[in-house]
C-alpha positions in Angstrom: 126.5 -262.7 50.0 125.7 -259.2 51.4 123.9 -259.1 54.7 122.3 -255.8 55.8 122.7 -255.6 59.6 121.4 -252.8 61.7 123.6 -251.1 64.4 122.2 -253.2 67.2 123.1 -256.4 65.4 126.6 -255.2 64.8 126.9 -254.3 68.5 125.6 -257.8 69.5 128.1 -259.5 67.2 130.9 -257.3 68.7 130.0 -258.2 72.2 129.6 -261.9 71.4 133.0 -261.8 69.6 134.7 -260.3 72.7 133.2 -262.9 75.1 133.9 -265.8 72.7 137.5 -264.7 72.4 137.9 -264.6 76.1 136.4 -268.0 76.6 138.5 -269.5 73.8 141.7 -268.2 75.3 140.9 -269.7 78.7 139.2 -272.9 78.0 138.1 -273.2 74.3 134.5 -273.2 73.3 133.9 -269.7 72.0 132.2 -271.1 68.9 129.3 -272.1 71.3 128.5 -268.3 71.2 129.8 -267.0 67.9 128.3 -269.6 65.5 124.7 -269.4 66.9 125.0 -265.6 66.9 125.8 -265.6 63.2 123.0 -268.1 62.5 120.6 -265.9 64.4 121.6 -262.9 62.3 120.5 -264.8 59.2 123.9 -266.1 58.0 123.5 -269.4 56.1 125.2 -272.4 57.9 128.2 -272.9 55.6 128.7 -269.2 55.4 128.5 -269.0 59.2 131.1 -271.7 59.6 133.5 -269.9 57.2 132.9 -266.4 58.7 133.4 -267.8 62.2 136.8 -269.3 61.1 137.9 -265.9 60.0 136.9 -264.3 63.3 138.3 -267.3 65.3 141.6 -267.1 63.5 142.1 -263.6 64.9 141.3 -264.7 68.4 143.3 -267.9 68.4 146.3 -266.1 66.9 146.3 -263.6 69.7 145.9 -266.3 72.4 148.7 -268.4 70.8 151.0 -265.5 70.6 150.4 -264.6 74.2 151.3 -268.1 75.4 154.3 -268.1 73.2 155.6 -264.8 74.5 155.3 -266.2 78.0 157.4 -269.2 77.0 154.5 -271.6 77.5 154.6 -272.9 74.0 157.7 -273.8 71.8 156.8 -274.3 68.1 160.0 -276.3 67.5 158.9 -279.0 69.8 155.6 -279.6 68.1 156.2 -279.6 64.3 154.7 -283.0 63.8 151.6 -281.9 65.6 151.4 -278.8 63.3 151.6 -281.0 60.2 149.1 -283.5 61.5 146.7 -280.8 62.5 147.0 -279.1 59.1 146.2 -282.3 57.2 143.3 -283.2 59.5 141.8 -279.8 59.1 142.0 -279.9 55.3 140.2 -283.3 55.2 137.6 -282.3 57.8 136.7 -279.0 56.1 136.2 -280.5 52.7 134.1 -283.3 54.2 131.8 -281.0 56.2 131.3 -278.9 53.1 129.9 -281.9 51.2 128.1 -284.1 53.7 125.3 -283.9 56.3 126.9 -284.2 59.8 123.7 -285.5 61.6 125.5 -288.6 63.0 128.2 -286.4 64.6 125.6 -284.1 66.1 124.0 -287.1 67.8 127.1 -288.5 69.4 129.2 -285.4 70.0 127.3 -284.3 73.2 128.1 -287.7 74.7 131.8 -287.3 74.1 131.9 -283.8 75.5 129.9 -284.8 78.6 132.4 -287.7 79.1 135.3 -285.1 79.1 133.4 -282.9 81.5 132.8 -285.7 83.9 136.4 -287.0 83.6 137.8 -283.5 84.3 135.4 -283.0 87.2 136.2 -286.3 89.0 139.8 -286.8 88.0 141.9 -284.3 90.0 144.9 -284.5 87.7 142.9 -284.3 84.4 144.3 -280.9 83.8 147.8 -281.5 85.0 149.5 -281.7 88.4 152.7 -280.6 90.1 154.6 -283.6 88.8 154.1 -282.6 85.2 157.2 -280.9 83.8 157.5 -278.3 81.1 158.7 -279.9 77.8 162.4 -279.6 77.0 162.5 -281.7 73.8 160.1 -282.9 71.1 157.5 -285.3 72.4 156.9 -288.7 70.9 156.3 -288.3 67.1 153.6 -291.0 67.0 151.7 -289.4 69.8 151.8 -286.1 68.1 150.3 -287.6 65.0 147.7 -289.5 67.0 146.6 -286.3 68.6 147.0 -283.8 65.8 145.3 -285.6 62.9 141.9 -286.4 64.5 141.7 -283.1 66.4 142.6 -281.2 63.3 140.0 -283.2 61.4 137.4 -282.5 64.1 138.0 -278.8 64.2 137.8 -278.6 60.4 134.6 -280.7 60.4 132.7 -279.3 63.4 134.7 -277.7 66.2 132.5 -277.4 69.4 134.6 -278.3 72.4 137.9 -278.5 70.5 139.7 -276.6 73.2 138.6 -279.2 75.8 139.8 -282.1 73.6 143.2 -280.4 73.1 143.7 -279.5 76.8 142.7 -282.9 78.3 144.5 -285.0 75.6 147.7 -282.9 75.9 147.8 -283.6 79.6 147.1 -287.3 79.2 149.3 -288.0 76.2 152.3 -285.7 76.9 152.0 -285.1 80.7 152.1 -281.3 80.2 151.4 -278.8 83.0 148.1 -277.0 82.5 149.4 -273.7 81.0 151.6 -275.6 78.5 148.5 -277.7 77.5 146.6 -274.4 77.0 149.5 -273.0 74.9 149.6 -276.0 72.7 145.8 -276.0 72.4 145.7 -272.4 71.3 148.5 -272.8 68.8 146.9 -275.8 67.2 143.4 -274.4 67.1 144.9 -271.4 65.3 146.5 -273.8 62.8 143.2 -275.6 62.1 141.2 -272.3 62.0 143.6 -270.8 59.5 143.6 -273.9 57.4 139.8 -274.2 57.3 139.6 -270.4 56.6 141.7 -270.7 53.5 139.5 -273.4 52.2 136.3 -271.6 53.0 137.6 -268.5 51.2 138.4 -270.6 48.1 134.8 -272.0 48.3 133.4 -268.4 48.6 131.9 -269.1 52.1 133.2 -266.1 54.1 131.6 -262.8 54.9 134.7 -260.6 55.3 132.9 -257.6 56.8 131.3 -259.6 59.6 134.3 -261.9 60.1 136.8 -259.0 60.4 134.7 -257.0 62.8 134.1 -260.0 65.0 137.7 -261.0 64.7 139.0 -257.7 66.1 136.7 -258.1 69.1 137.8 -261.7 69.5 141.4 -260.6 69.6 140.7 -258.2 72.4 138.8 -260.9 74.4 141.6 -263.4 73.7 144.3 -261.0 74.9 142.5 -260.5 78.3 141.5 -264.1 78.6 145.0 -265.5 77.9 146.7 -263.1 80.4 144.0 -263.9 83.0 144.6 -267.6 82.6 148.4 -267.2 82.8 148.1 -265.0 85.9 145.6 -267.0 87.9 146.3 -270.5 86.7 144.4 -273.7 87.5 141.9 -272.2 90.1 140.8 -269.7 87.5 140.8 -272.1 84.4 139.3 -275.2 85.8 135.8 -273.9 86.8 135.5 -272.0 83.5 136.7 -275.0 81.6 134.1 -277.4 83.2 131.3 -274.8 82.9 131.9 -274.1 79.3 132.1 -277.7 78.1 128.9 -278.6 80.1 127.2 -275.7 78.4 128.5 -276.9 75.0 127.2 -280.4 75.8 123.8 -279.0 76.9 123.4 -276.9 73.8 124.3 -279.9 71.5 122.0 -282.2 73.3 119.2 -279.7 72.9 119.8 -279.2 69.2 120.5 -282.8 68.3 118.2 -284.9 70.6 115.5 -282.5 71.7 
């Protein structure tokens, strides 16, 4: 599908892509900006999802690479999570392409609000000083219990996926915050890329828009990841809580109001 966008529309998408990439690298949730922006420009829903996966793959790859270079993520420790996330994303993407997700739209805000409240009132929700960096692979069953549903969810919908990854990684694996962020970015890249391949096969990707937004997302992700690593929890926590509350508010508005 060819979309004729004027220069101001391209500029808006570029700015949205940059900001979304920054947010994704710090806390997750960039799709809260990028998907509505695509829909506003007249991109049909399934095409918007596929195009967003192309752009998000650029951003999440940059963020994941940055955490990896800083030794905050070790792929060899998480191969079961990779596999589980891949399988979940395949299933979720095919299902969202064929069904109406109104039920999820109704209950998703409640889940995300619960995470926001848990993070706000539980001081150690995002890790504490007693959490140690991983030196060996974590429990295989826990990796599958985490990766499969979260991969499915990102393939199926995706809003708030960064929040789910970060909080669940802290709870399941007792990871320090930056290691939870590193794992989250690597796995969202896995699910983004998996879904992207499927959407390309289904013909639901606008490459011109996706590539242009993707470059901007990479720039935003680079700055966001380095900022998160440099400033740590005092920088990440307020952005994290703010973003997931905004995601919840947007989903409540669209699904219930």
